[in-house]
The first five atom37 places (N, CA, C, CB, O) and aatype in JSON, in Angstrom:
{
  "aatype": [7, 7, 5, 7, 19, 0, 11, 7, 18, 10, 2, 1, 3, 3, 10, 15, 0, 16, 5, 13, 19, 19, 3, 14, 13, 15, 0, 15, 6, 2, 0, 10, 12, 18, 1, 16, 7, 3, 10, 19, 1, 17, 1, 0, 3, 7, 2, 10, 6, 18, 10, 7, 1, 2, 3],
  "atom_mask": [
    [1, 1, 1, 0, 1],
    [1, 1, 1, 0, 1],
    [1, 1, 1, 1, 1],
    [1, 1, 1, 0, 1],
    [1, 1, 1, 1, 1],
    [1, 1, 1, 1, 1],
    [1, 1, 1, 1, 1],
    [1, 1, 1, 0, 1],
    [1, 1, 1, 1, 1],
    [1, 1, 1, 1, 1],
    [1, 1, 1, 1, 1],
    [1, 1, 1, 1, 1],
    [1, 1, 1, 1, 1],
    [1, 1, 1, 1, 1],
    [1, 1, 1, 1, 1],
    [1, 1, 1, 1, 1],
    [1, 1, 1, 1, 1],
    [1, 1, 1, 1, 1],
    [1, 1, 1, 1, 1],
    [1, 1, 1, 1, 1],
    [1, 1, 1, 1, 1],
    [1, 1, 1, 1, 1],
    [1, 1, 1, 1, 1],
    [1, 1, 1, 1, 1],
    [1, 1, 1, 1, 1],
    [1, 1, 1, 1, 1],
    [1, 1, 1, 1, 1],
    [1, 1, 1, 1, 1],
    [1, 1, 1, 1, 1],
    [1, 1, 1, 1, 1],
    [1, 1, 1, 1, 1],
    [1, 1, 1, 1, 1],
    [1, 1, 1, 1, 1],
    [1, 1, 1, 1, 1],
    [1, 1, 1, 1, 1],
    [1, 1, 1, 1, 1],
    [1, 1, 1, 0, 1],
    [1, 1, 1, 1, 1],
    [1, 1, 1, 1, 1],
    [1, 1, 1, 1, 1],
    [1, 1, 1, 1, 1],
    [1, 1, 1, 1, 1],
    [1, 1, 1, 1, 1],
    [1, 1, 1, 1, 1],
    [1, 1, 1, 1, 1],
    [1, 1, 1, 0, 1],
    [1, 1, 1, 1, 1],
    [1, 1, 1, 1, 1],
    [1, 1, 1, 1, 1],
    [1, 1, 1, 1, 1],
    [1, 1, 1, 1, 1],
    [1, 1, 1, 0, 1],
    [1, 1, 1, 1, 1],
    [1, 1, 1, 1, 1],
    [1, 1, 1, 1, 1]
  ],
  "atom_positions": [
    [[6.0, -24.41, -0.99], [5.31, -23.15, -1.1], [4.55, -22.84, 0.16], [0.0, 0.0, 0.0], [4.86, -23.34, 1.24]],
    [[3.55, -22.03, 0.01], [2.66, -21.7, 1.11], [3.26, -20.8, 2.17], [0.0, 0.0, 0.0], [4.12, -19.97, 1.87]],
    [[2.8, -20.97, 3.41], [3.22, -20.09, 4.5], [4.72, -20.12, 4.75], [2.49, -20.46, 5.75], [5.31, -19.09, 5.08]],
    [[5.34, -21.27, 4.59], [6.78, -21.37, 4.81], [7.58, -20.49, 3.87], [0.0, 0.0, 0.0], [8.59, -19.91, 4.27]],
    [[7.15, -20.38, 2.64], [7.8, -19.51, 1.66], [7.5, -18.05, 1.98], [7.34, -19.85, 0.23], [8.4, -17.21, 1.96]],
    [[6.25, -17.76, 2.27], [5.82, -16.37, 2.49], [6.56, -15.69, 3.63], [4.33, -16.33, 2.76], [6.87, -14.51, 3.52]],
    [[6.87, -16.39, 4.7], [7.54, -15.79, 5.86], [8.88, -15.18, 5.49], [7.74, -16.83, 6.95], [9.24, -14.13, 6.01]],
    [[9.61, -15.8, 4.61], [10.92, -15.29, 4.21], [10.86, -14.03, 3.36], [0.0, 0.0, 0.0], [11.88, -13.36, 3.18]],
    [[9.68, -13.71, 2.84], [9.52, -12.55, 1.95], [8.71, -11.42, 2.57], [8.87, -12.98, 0.66], [8.54, -10.37, 1.95]],
    [[8.22, -11.62, 3.79], [7.42, -10.61, 4.48], [8.24, -9.34, 4.69], [6.91, -11.14, 5.83], [9.32, -9.38, 5.27]],
    [[7.72, -8.21, 4.21], [8.39, -6.9, 4.31], [9.73, -6.87, 3.59], [8.6, -6.54, 5.77], [10.59, -6.06, 3.94]],
    [[9.93, -7.71, 2.61], [11.16, -7.76, 1.81], [10.81, -7.53, 0.36], [11.92, -9.12, 1.99], [10.93, -8.44, -0.47]],
    [[10.36, -6.3, 0.03], [9.93, -5.99, -1.33], [11.02, -6.24, -2.36], [9.48, -4.54, -1.42], [10.73, -6.69, -3.47]],
    [[12.27, -5.97, -2.01], [13.38, -6.18, -2.94], [13.53, -7.65, -3.3], [14.69, -5.65, -2.34], [13.68, -8.0, -4.47]],
    [[13.49, -8.5, -2.3], [13.63, -9.93, -2.52], [12.4, -10.5, -3.22], [13.86, -10.66, -1.19], [12.51, -11.34, -4.11]],
    [[11.23, -10.04, -2.81], [9.99, -10.5, -3.44], [9.98, -10.2, -4.93], [8.77, -9.84, -2.77], [9.54, -11.02, -5.73]],
    [[10.47, -9.02, -5.31], [10.47, -8.62, -6.72], [11.37, -9.5, -7.57], [10.91, -7.17, -6.85], [11.1, -9.68, -8.76]],
    [[12.41, -10.07, -6.99], [13.3, -10.93, -7.76], [12.8, -12.37, -7.84], [14.69, -10.91, -7.16], [13.12, -13.08, -8.79]],
    [[12.02, -12.81, -6.86], [11.58, -14.2, -6.81], [10.16, -14.43, -7.29], [11.7, -14.7, -5.42], [9.84, -15.52, -7.76]],
    [[9.3, -13.42, -7.19], [7.92, -13.53, -7.66], [7.8, -12.69, -8.92], [6.89, -13.06, -6.56], [7.81, -11.46, -8.85]],
    [[7.69, -13.35, -10.05], [7.7, -12.67, -11.35], [6.37, -12.88, -12.07], [8.87, -13.18, -12.23], [5.61, -13.79, -11.73]],
    [[6.08, -12.05, -13.06], [4.85, -12.16, -13.84], [4.74, -13.54, -14.48], [4.79, -11.06, -14.93], [5.69, -14.05, -15.07]],
    [[3.56, -14.14, -14.35], [3.3, -15.47, -14.9], [2.81, -15.34, -16.34], [2.27, -16.24, -14.03], [1.66, -14.95, -16.56]],
    [[3.65, -15.66, -17.33], [3.24, -15.5, -18.73], [2.23, -16.56, -19.18], [4.46, -15.56, -19.61], [1.69, -16.45, -20.28]],
    [[1.97, -17.57, -18.36], [1.08, -18.66, -18.74], [-0.34, -18.47, -18.21], [1.63, -19.96, -18.24], [-1.24, -19.24, -18.56]],
    [[-0.55, -17.47, -17.36], [-1.85, -17.26, -16.73], [-2.72, -16.29, -17.52], [-1.66, -16.74, -15.31], [-2.22, -15.35, -18.14]],
    [[-4.02, -16.53, -17.49], [-4.97, -15.6, -18.12], [-5.2, -14.37, -17.24], [-6.31, -16.31, -18.39], [-5.67, -13.35, -17.73]],
    [[-4.87, -14.48, -15.96], [-5.03, -13.36, -15.02], [-3.84, -12.42, -15.16], [-5.16, -13.87, -13.56], [-2.69, -12.85, -15.08]],
    [[-4.1, -11.13, -15.36], [-2.99, -10.2, -15.58], [-2.17, -9.91, -14.33], [-3.53, -8.9, -16.13], [-1.08, -9.36, -14.44]],
    [[-2.66, -10.27, -13.15], [-1.92, -10.02, -11.91], [-1.25, -11.28, -11.36], [-2.84, -9.45, -10.86], [-0.71, -11.26, -10.26]],
    [[-1.29, -12.37, -12.1], [-0.74, -13.64, -11.63], [0.78, -13.58, -11.57], [-1.2, -14.79, -12.53], [1.44, -12.99, -12.43]],
    [[1.32, -14.22, -10.54], [2.77, -14.28, -10.37], [3.23, -15.73, -10.32], [3.19, -13.55, -9.08], [2.46, -16.64, -10.01]],
    [[4.51, -15.93, -10.65], [5.16, -17.23, -10.52], [6.29, -17.06, -9.51], [5.71, -17.75, -11.91], [6.87, -15.99, -9.38]],
    [[6.6, -18.15, -8.79], [7.71, -18.15, -7.84], [8.91, -18.82, -8.48], [7.31, -18.86, -6.52], [8.81, -19.95, -8.98]],
    [[10.04, -18.13, -8.46], [11.28, -18.7, -9.01], [11.89, -19.63, -7.97], [12.3, -17.57, -9.42], [12.48, -19.17, -6.99]],
    [[11.74, -20.92, -8.16], [12.14, -21.9, -7.16], [13.65, -22.13, -7.09], [11.46, -23.2, -7.42], [14.17, -22.51, -6.05]],
    [[14.34, -21.9, -8.19], [15.75, -22.25, -8.25], [15.98, -23.63, -8.86], [0.0, 0.0, 0.0], [17.12, -24.04, -9.07]],
    [[14.89, -24.35, -9.13], [15.01, -25.67, -9.76], [15.33, -25.5, -11.24], [13.7, -26.49, -9.58], [14.81, -24.6, -11.9]],
    [[16.17, -26.35, -11.74], [16.55, -26.33, -13.15], [15.98, -27.59, -13.8], [18.12, -26.25, -13.33], [16.27, -28.7, -13.38]],
    [[15.15, -27.39, -14.84], [14.51, -28.51, -15.54], [14.61, -28.31, -17.04], [13.03, -28.66, -15.11], [14.97, -27.23, -17.51]],
    [[14.3, -29.36, -17.78], [14.21, -29.22, -19.23], [13.04, -30.06, -19.71], [15.54, -29.65, -19.93], [12.66, -31.05, -19.08]],
    [[12.47, -29.63, -20.86], [11.4, -30.4, -21.49], [12.03, -31.58, -22.21], [10.57, -29.52, -22.47], [13.01, -31.41, -22.94]],
    [[11.49, -32.76, -22.02], [11.94, -33.94, -22.75], [11.09, -34.12, -23.99], [11.88, -35.2, -21.86], [9.99, -33.57, -24.09]],
    [[11.58, -34.87, -24.94], [10.86, -35.11, -26.19], [9.5, -35.76, -25.96], [11.7, -35.99, -27.12], [8.58, -35.59, -26.76]],
    [[9.36, -36.5, -24.84], [8.08, -37.16, -24.55], [7.08, -36.22, -23.85], [8.31, -38.38, -23.67], [5.99, -36.65, -23.48]],
    [[7.46, -34.94, -23.68], [6.56, -33.96, -23.08], [6.7, -33.81, -21.58], [0.0, 0.0, 0.0], [6.07, -32.93, -20.99]],
    [[7.51, -34.64, -20.96], [7.73, -34.55, -19.52], [8.87, -33.59, -19.2], [8.03, -35.93, -18.93], [9.71, -33.29, -20.05]],
    [[8.89, -33.13, -17.95], [9.99, -32.3, -17.47], [11.02, -33.2, -16.79], [9.49, -31.2, -16.5], [10.66, -34.13, -16.07]],
    [[12.28, -32.92, -17.01], [13.36, -33.65, -16.36], [14.07, -32.71, -15.4], [14.36, -34.25, -17.41], [14.56, -31.65, -15.81]],
    [[14.13, -33.08, -14.12], [14.8, -32.29, -13.1], [16.31, -32.45, -13.25], [14.34, -32.71, -11.67], [16.83, -33.56, -13.27]],
    [[17.02, -31.31, -13.37], [18.46, -31.34, -13.58], [19.25, -30.91, -12.35], [18.83, -30.45, -14.74], [20.45, -31.17, -12.26]],
    [[18.6, -30.26, -11.41], [19.28, -29.8, -10.21], [18.83, -28.4, -9.83], [0.0, 0.0, 0.0], [17.72, -27.98, -10.15]],
    [[19.71, -27.68, -9.14], [19.41, -26.33, -8.66], [20.33, -25.34, -9.34], [19.55, -26.24, -7.12], [21.44, -25.68, -9.75]],
    [[19.86, -24.08, -9.47], [20.73, -23.06, -10.06], [21.04, -21.95, -9.06], [20.07, -22.46, -11.3], [21.47, -20.86, -9.44]],
    [[20.83, -22.23, -7.79], [21.17, -21.25, -6.75], [22.05, -21.86, -5.68], [19.91, -20.69, -6.11], [22.43, -21.17, -4.74]]
  ]
}
């Protein structure tokens, strides 16, 4: 994340809109989430298991 991610989206409103989406888990109504492309699943023990990439 951070500056390295931001540079690729500077002045790219179309791309930003597809990758930065509303965060349904945040109490802040303007919070966004970044779609990383990582594919995970919840395990029965409550942990996330990394399955790979979807891009």
